[in-house]
C-alpha positions in Angstrom: -115.1 98.9 31.0 -114.5 95.9 28.8 -115.7 97.3 25.8 -113.4 100.2 26.1 -110.5 98.3 26.4 -111.7 95.8 23.5 -112.1 98.9 21.3 -108.5 100.3 22.6 -106.8 97.3 21.6 -108.4 97.1 18.3 -107.6 100.5 17.5 -104.2 99.9 18.4 -103.9 96.8 16.2 -105.1 98.3 13.4 -102.9 101.6 13.8 -99.9 99.2 13.6 -100.7 98.2 10.2 -101.7 101.8 9.0 -98.8 103.7 10.5 -95.4 102.9 8.4 -93.4 105.2 10.5 -90.1 104.2 11.9 -90.8 106.6 15.0 -93.9 104.9 15.8 -92.5 101.6 15.7 -89.6 102.7 18.0 -92.3 103.9 20.5 -94.2 100.8 20.2 -91.0 98.7 20.8 -89.9 100.8 23.8 -93.3 100.5 25.5 -93.2 96.7 25.1 -89.9 96.8 26.7 -90.8 98.9 29.7 -94.0 96.6 30.0 -91.8 93.4 30.0 -89.4 95.0 32.5 -91.9 96.6 34.7 -95.2 95.2 34.8 -95.9 94.0 38.2 -97.5 90.5 36.9 -94.6 88.2 36.0 -97.0 86.6 33.5 -96.0 89.4 31.2 -92.5 88.2 31.1 -93.5 84.6 30.1 -93.3 83.0 26.9 -89.9 85.4 25.8 -88.4 82.2 23.9 -91.1 81.7 21.5 -91.8 85.4 21.1 -88.2 86.0 20.2 -88.4 83.0 17.7 -91.6 84.2 16.1 -90.0 87.9 15.9 -86.9 86.8 14.5 -88.5 84.6 11.9 -90.6 87.4 10.6 -87.8 90.1 10.8 -85.7 87.3 8.5 -88.3 86.6 6.2 -89.3 90.1 5.4 -85.1 90.7 5.3 -84.2 88.5 2.6 -87.6 89.2 0.4 -86.2 91.6 -2.4 -87.6 95.0 -2.4 -86.6 97.9 -4.8 -84.3 100.2 -3.2 -80.5 100.7 -2.6 -78.8 97.4 -1.9 -76.9 97.4 1.5 -75.9 93.6 1.6 -75.6 90.8 -0.8 -74.6 87.2 -0.1 -75.2 83.7 -1.5 -78.0 85.1 -4.0 -79.8 87.1 -1.2 -80.1 90.8 -1.7 -80.9 92.9 1.0 -82.1 96.3 0.4 -82.8 99.5 2.7 -86.7 98.8 1.9 -86.1 95.3 2.9 -84.9 96.5 6.4 -87.4 98.8 6.8 -90.1 96.2 6.1 -88.3 93.7 8.4 -87.9 96.1 11.0 -91.7 97.3 10.8 -93.1 93.9 10.5 -91.2 92.6 13.7 -92.1 95.5 15.6 -95.5 94.8 14.5 -95.7 91.3 15.9 -93.8 92.5 19.4 -96.9 95.2 19.5 -99.6 92.8 18.9 -98.2 90.0 21.3 -97.3 92.6 24.2 -100.9 94.5 23.6 -102.7 91.1 23.7 -100.8 90.2 26.7 -101.7 93.6 28.5 -105.2 93.2 27.7 -105.7 89.5 28.9 -103.8 90.4 31.9 -105.9 93.3 32.8 -109.3 91.6 32.0 -109.0 87.9 32.0 -109.6 85.3 29.0 -113.0 84.6 30.3 -114.2 88.4 30.5 -113.0 88.9 26.9 -114.7 85.8 25.6 -118.1 86.8 27.2 -118.0 90.4 25.9 -117.0 89.0 22.2 -119.9 86.7 22.4 -121.9 89.6 23.3 -120.8 92.1 20.4 -121.5 89.0 17.9 -124.9 88.0 19.3 -126.7 90.3 16.4 -125.2 87.7 13.8 -127.8 85.4 15.3 -130.7 87.2 13.8 -129.3 86.4 10.1 -128.6 82.5 11.1 -125.0 82.9 12.2 -124.6 81.6 15.6 -120.8 82.3 17.0 -121.6 81.1 20.6 -120.2 77.5 19.7 -116.8 79.0 18.2 -116.5 81.3 21.2 -117.1 78.3 23.6 -114.4 76.2 21.8 -111.8 78.9 22.3 -112.8 79.1 25.6 -112.3 75.4 26.6 -109.2 75.4 24.5 -107.7 78.1 26.6 -108.7 76.5 29.8 -107.1 73.3 28.6 -103.9 74.4 27.7 -102.3 74.6 31.3 -104.0 71.2 32.1 -102.3 69.8 29.0 -98.9 71.4 29.6 -98.6 69.9 33.3 -100.3 66.4 32.1 -97.2 66.7 29.1 -94.7 67.4 31.8 -95.8 64.4 34.1 -95.8 61.9 31.3 -92.5 62.9 29.8 -91.1 62.8 33.1 -92.2 59.3 33.9 -91.1 57.9 30.4 -87.5 59.4 31.1 -87.7 58.2 34.2 -88.2 54.6 32.7 -84.7 55.1 30.6 -86.7 55.5 27.3 -84.9 58.6 26.2 -81.4 57.3 27.1 -80.5 61.0 27.6 -80.4 61.8 23.5 -81.8 64.8 22.2 -83.7 62.7 19.6 -84.7 60.4 21.9 -86.5 63.1 24.2 -87.8 64.8 21.1 -89.6 61.4 20.4 -91.1 61.1 23.7 -92.2 64.7 23.5 -94.0 64.2 20.3 -95.6 60.8 21.0 -97.2 62.4 24.5 -98.4 65.6 22.8 -99.9 63.7 20.1 -101.8 61.2 22.4 -102.6 64.6 24.8 -104.2 66.0 21.6 -106.5 63.2 20.8 -107.3 62.9 24.3 -108.3 66.2 24.4 -110.7 66.3 21.6 -112.3 63.0 22.2 -112.8 63.3 26.1 -111.8 67.2 27.5 -113.6 66.6 30.7 -111.7 63.5 31.5 -108.4 65.4 30.9 -109.6 68.5 33.1 -110.8 66.0 35.8 -107.3 64.1 35.9 -105.2 67.2 36.0 -107.4 68.7 38.9 -108.2 71.5 36.5 -111.7 72.9 37.6 -114.0 73.8 34.8 -116.4 75.8 36.8 
C-alpha cells in the first residue's frame, strides 16, 4: 500500500507539470480547497499563511515575466499578457496541488513510513557504490527535530521578551527571533540528541 500511494503521488506530481489545461488546474484547485475544508485531520489546515505567501510569490513572479501574447495590463514598465496570466495561474495551482498532495500523503502514511519506503526503493544503488541511507536518515532526523526546535524557540523568545529585551517593538522582536533561531540551528547541528532530550522529544 505504501508503494502504491508513493507511485500515485509521483504520477500526480508529474501530471501537474505535463498537463497545461486550465480545466485540469481548476479541478486540482477545487480538490485542494475541499481537502482543506473537509479533511478530518486538522493538520491539513495548518501552515496556511506560508502556503499563501509561497503561492502568491510564484503567481506574481510569473505574472510580471513577459510572455508573447495580447497585452491585458501595463504599469510602470511591467507588461502583463494573456499568456502571462495563464502561466501564472498554472504555476500557482501547481504549487497548491503539490503542497496539498504531499500533505495528504504524509497524513495518510506518516513521514517515518515514507522515508523507510524510499530507503528500500533506493537501496539497489548500493550495488554501484551509492549509499542513500545516510541522506534519508538525515532527512528523518531533521523532520523529527522541527517540532522540538519550534517549541524550544517559542520558549526562549518568551523568556527573553519577559525580561524586557524586545521593548514591544517589532524590530526588537525580530532580532530576538533571529538570534534564537541561529543559536538553535547551531545546537541542532552540533548536538541534536541534546536538543531532543531537552524538549522532551522521544527519539525512539
